[in-house]
N, C-alpha and C positions, 0 to 999 in steps of 0.2 A: 810283682809276682807274675808268673806265667798265666796265660789265659786258661790253661788246663793244668791239673795237678799231674804228678808222676803217675798216679794210679789211672787217671783219665787217659793219659797218653798211652800207657801200656795197654789199656782196654781197647783203644782205637787201633793200635797196631795189630792186636789179636783179631779184631773184627775185620781189618783189611785182609789179613791172611785167609780168614774163612771165606770172605767174599771172592778172593782169587780162586780158591778151591771150587766154589760153586760155578764160577765162570768157566774154569777149565773143564768142568763136567757138562758144559753147555746147557745149563739150567737157568731160567730166569727166576726171580724171587718167588713168584707164585708157584711155579712148578716145583721148586725145591721145597717150599713150605708144605705143599700137599703131600709130597713124598715123606717129609719128616713127620707129618701129623700134627703140625701146629699152625697158628695163624700167621699170615705173611708179615704182619706188623712186628712179630717177635723176631723174625729173620732180619728185618730192616733195623730194629733196635740193636741187635747184636753186631751186625756188620758196621754200623756207624758208631759203635762204642758207647751207646746209651744204656746198654744192659749187659751184664756179665753172664755168659752162658754157664750152665753147670757142667760138670765133667760128663754126665750122661748126654747133655746136649751136644757136646763136642764129639762124643762117640757116634751119635746119630748123624751128625754132620759128615763125618768121615765115611760112614757107611753109605749114605745117600750119594756122596760124591765119588765113591769107590776110591777112597784115599786113606785106607786103614793104616798104611805105612807112616802117615804123617801124625797119627794119633799120639804117640808118646811125646813128641816134641810140642804139640799143641797143648797137651795136658800140663806139661812143664811150664809153658807160657802162661796158661790160665792160673796156675798156682803162684806164679810170680806176680800176677795182677793182684791176687788176693793178699799176697804178703806185703803189698805196698801200704796197706792200711793196718793199723793196730787199734782195734776197738777199745775205747776207754773202759768198758765193762770188763774186757779181758785183762787189760793192763792193771786195773784196780781190783780184780777179783779177790785178791788176798789183802786188799787194803791200799790206801794211798801212800802209806809210809814206804812201801817198796818202790813206788815211782819216784818219791823224793830221794831215796838212796841211790837210785839210778842217776839222778841229777848230780849227786855228789861225785860219782864216778866220771860222768861225762865232763863236768866242769873242771874236775881235778886234772884231767889230761889235755885240757884245751889252753893254748897260749893266748889266743884272742877270742874272747866271747862277746858277741854282740846280741843285744836283746832289744826288741821293740814290742811295746805293749800298748794296747788301745783302750781297754776297759779297766784293767787292774794295774796296780803298781807291781814292779818286778818282785818275784819271790825273794831275791837276794837282798832286797831293801825293806821287806815287810817287818812290821812289829809282830810280836807274838799274838796279840789280840786281833790284828788285821788278818794274819795267816789263819787263825782259828775260825774267823768268820768266813773266809773264802773256802776253806776245806769243809766246814760244816755244810755250806751250800752245795758243794760238789757232791758230798756223800748223800745228801738228801735228794738232789736232782737226779743223780744216776742210780740211786738205790743200791749202792755198793756197800761192802763190808765196812762197818764203823770202827775205824782204828784212829780216831781223831787225835788222841793224845800222842800216840807214836808218830803220826803223820806231821803234826805241828813240830815235834821235837826234831824230826828228820829235816824239815824245812829250815829250822833254825841252824841245824848243823851245816846245811849247804852254804850258809853265809860266811863260813870260815874261809872260803875262797877269796873273800875280800881282803883278808889279812895275811894269808899264807901263800907260799909258792910264788912262782914267776909268771903271774897271769896279768893280762890287760883286759879290762872289762869296760865295755861301752854300753850304756843303757839309754834308750830313747823312749820317753813316755809321752803319749798324746795327752794334751791338757785335759781332755774329757775325763781321764782316769782320776784326776784330782778332785772331780766333782761327783763321781759315782759313789753312791752310798754303799759302803761295805761295813756291816755291823751296825753302827749308829754314828751320830755326829761326833761323839767323844772319841770313838775309835778312829775316825777320820782325822780329827784334830791331832791326836797323839801320833798318828802315822805321818802326817805332814811335818810335825815338829821333828820327827826322827829323820825325815828326808833332809831337812835343813841342817841337822847335826852331823849326818854321816855321808851325805851324797856329794859333798863339794870339796872336801879337803883330803881325800884319799888318793895318793899318787897312782894307785892301781886302777882307779875308777874315773870314767868320764860320764857325767850325767847331763842329759839334755831334755828339754821339754819342747815338743812339737806343738806350736800354738794353734788355737782353734781356727785362726784365719790363714793357716798354711795352705799352700796351693795343692790341689789334687794331684797325686802322683800316679796312683793306680789303685784298684781294689786291693787293699792291703790289710790282712789280719795280723794278729800278734805272731811273732816268730823269734826263734833263737838261732843264731848262726855260730857254729863251732869251727873256728879257724875258717878254712875255705873248703872243708871236706863234707860238711853236713848242715842241713837246716831242719829244725823241728817246728812244725806248724800245728797249732792246736785248733781243732774245730769243735763243734758241740759234741759230736759222737766219736771222734777219732783223733789220734795224733799221727800226722803224716810225716814220714822221714824222707827227706829229699837229699839225694847224693849225686844225681846226674849233673855233670858239669854244665851242660847246656841250660838246665833249669836253675841251677844255683846262680847263674849269671843274672837272672831276673831278680833274685833276692839281693844280690850285690847292687843292682841298679836301683831297686826300691830303697835300700838302705842309704845309698848315696843321696837320693833325692830328699829323704827325710832328714838325714844328717845336715844337709845344706840349709834347711829351713829351721832347724831346731835352735832354741835359745840355750845359752850356756852361762855359767858363772853368775854374775849379779843379775843378769836379765832373767835367767831361770829362777833364781831365788825370789825375784819380785813376783813371778807368776805363782810360785808355791806360797809365798806370803799372802798374796791376794786370795787364794783358795782357802788358806788357813783362817784368814779373817772372816770369810764367809761362814765357815763351820763354827767359829767362835761365836759369831752373832746368832747362829741357830741354837747353840747351846744356851746362850743367855736369854734367848727369846726376844732379841731386839732386831 
C-alpha cells in the first residue's frame, strides 16, 4: 500500500496550492493567519494536508490572498478530496443489504477479482452463520439500520459469482483470520469445514493462506482489487476507493508479495485443518 491514501494525497495537493497562494501574496504563515482570523497552527495543518479546510475557509483564504478568481477551482478540488471517502454510516444508512448488492454488481462485471483479508474470511466463502455474526457486529458497532436478514441474503447471493460467468477469483487469507472468533467456536468450526469443502476444487477460484510467519511486506489492510481498474479498502469508518494508476501499483506490489508467501493446495489445507482441530478441541472442552 502507499504511504498515504488517495484522500490524503489529494488533501496534500490542495494544501500545497493554498500555500502557493499565500506565498504569492507575500504573507508568512502568522501574517496570513492573523488576517484570516484563526490560529497559525490551523494554517500549517491545512497547508501540509493534515486538515481539510471547509469551503468557507477556502473562501477566506482567497480573500486574504486577493485570489478570488481561484475560488471556484479550489472549491472543486476540495469537493474532490471529500469525495475520496465514503463514510460507512452513509453507505449503510439504508441498511447493509444495499452495500452487499453493490458487491454483486461490482463482482459481476469483473474478470479478475483479487481479495486479501486479514481478520475475517472473505464474504464470498462465508457460511450463512458466519456472515450473520459479522453483519450483526457491523450493525451494532456502527449503529446503522438493522436489515440483518436482507443483508445476509444479499451476501449469500454474492457467492453466485463463484459458479457463474467468466470470472477468475483469487483470495488470500491471513492465517490469523482462521483463529479470530466470529460468532462462537461452532460457527468457526463449520466455517472452516466449508473452506475445506469449497475453496480448493473450484476452477474459478484460487485460495491461499498467508502464514503467521510470513515476511513483513508493508502496512497492509484488507482490500479487494477489481481487474486493474479499482481497489476497495475497508477501514473502521470508511470505504476507500482507489483508482489512480500510480496508487494501484502499490496494491499490485503488496498483492505480489503476499501471493509469493501464501500457501496453496495441500499446504493451505493443512493450515485450515490445524485451525479446525483447535476449534474442535474448544467445542469438546479438551
